[in-house]
C-alpha atoms as one frame of an Amber mdcrd trajectory, in Angstrom:
protein
  25.799  -8.085 -32.029  25.122  -4.153 -31.343  21.498  -4.985 -30.825  22.405
  -7.666 -28.316  24.809  -5.197 -26.494  21.934  -2.592 -26.629  19.216  -4.990
 -25.253  21.458  -6.201 -22.466  22.058  -2.525 -21.173  18.559  -1.822 -21.282
  17.510  -4.865 -19.666  20.283  -3.927 -16.994  18.815  -0.570 -16.154  15.365
  -1.671 -16.018  16.131  -4.317 -13.470  18.252  -1.948 -11.498  15.278   0.546
 -11.389  13.164  -2.157 -10.162  15.826  -2.969  -7.209  14.826   0.172  -5.742
  11.042  -0.123  -5.630   9.293  -2.365  -3.503   5.575  -2.958  -2.293   4.984
  -2.346   1.699   6.355  -5.217   3.580   3.284  -5.679   5.525  -0.305  -4.171
   6.292  -1.957  -4.878   9.411  -5.366  -4.026  10.340  -7.169  -3.321  13.486
 -10.961  -2.550  13.778 -12.710  -0.903  16.769 -16.152  -2.151  15.993 -17.882
   0.453  18.792 -16.540   3.353  17.008 -16.210   2.198  13.381 -12.369   3.131
  13.146 -10.173   0.904  11.170  -6.481   1.479  11.832  -4.031   0.051   9.235
  -0.116   0.159   9.935   1.650  -0.031   6.754   5.430  -1.058   7.088   7.589
   0.443   4.127  11.114   0.990   5.050  12.756   3.439   2.633  15.760   5.686
   3.217  13.953   8.846   1.436  10.480   8.986   2.611   9.796  12.250   0.490
  10.786  10.604  -2.563   9.702   6.901  -1.977   6.631   6.557  -0.161   3.052
   4.969   0.197   0.974   7.076  -2.245  -2.620   5.484  -2.279  -4.532   3.831
  -0.206  -7.827   1.860  -1.453 -10.192   0.471   0.894 -13.234  -1.970  -0.096
 -15.943  -3.248   1.405 -17.334  -6.515  -0.049 -15.463  -5.723  -3.091 -16.673
  -2.232  -3.348 -14.228   0.616  -3.223 -15.672   3.034  -0.451 -12.422   5.092
  -0.319  -9.634   5.930  -2.755  -7.205   8.017  -0.958  -4.183   9.543  -2.519
  -1.341  10.503  -0.029   1.506  13.125  -0.106   3.935  10.936   1.759   4.467
   8.450   4.679   4.816   9.421   8.436   8.543   8.454   8.394  11.280   6.026
   7.076   9.434   3.060   8.505   5.836   3.514   7.088   2.679   5.094   8.259
  -0.579   4.783  10.049  -3.614   5.179   8.484  -7.061   5.708  10.064 -10.381
   5.968   8.601 -14.072   5.471  10.006 -16.172   2.838   8.365 -19.842   3.263
   9.109 -22.509   0.744   8.667 -20.803  -2.492   8.734 -22.181  -5.877   9.782
 -21.194  -9.342  10.830 -19.700 -11.089   7.672 -18.633  -7.695   5.760 -15.387
  -8.244   4.356 -12.889  -4.956   4.351  -9.690  -4.871   2.669  -7.130  -2.163
   2.331  -4.562  -1.803  -0.388  -1.373   0.411   0.136   0.360   1.376  -3.088
   3.929   2.544  -3.383   4.863   5.663  -5.637   7.905   3.563  -7.074   5.747
   0.686  -7.768   4.366  -2.550  -5.879   1.366  -3.058  -3.457   0.274  -4.986
  -0.392  -3.218  -5.731   0.576  -4.893  -7.155   3.836  -8.152  -7.760   4.693
 -10.761  -8.917   7.561 -14.095 -10.338   8.281 -16.326  -8.187  10.624 -17.680
 -10.534  13.428
């Protein structure tokens, strides 16, 4: 009986911890082909962006990592805007960005260059 009680307590704590962690709600990508600038608007609503934030962004082109950037926080309680220059893209290339929460979870978005 004691084991069942301990298991229930541990399970409750694990589930409660997960309730405070959540992936970004959305990732929206915009690409300025003329200048090669990709802008990612990452929505990640948190109450304390110093303790709970987007900590890493990974950019891939055609499945190959071209950028793996660790961040120190997000812009504000709503999320962040991330910009990067991607040179040498041609029509048909697939670009993917994945944003990672420091408390757990991730969200990706992608587009195909026209």
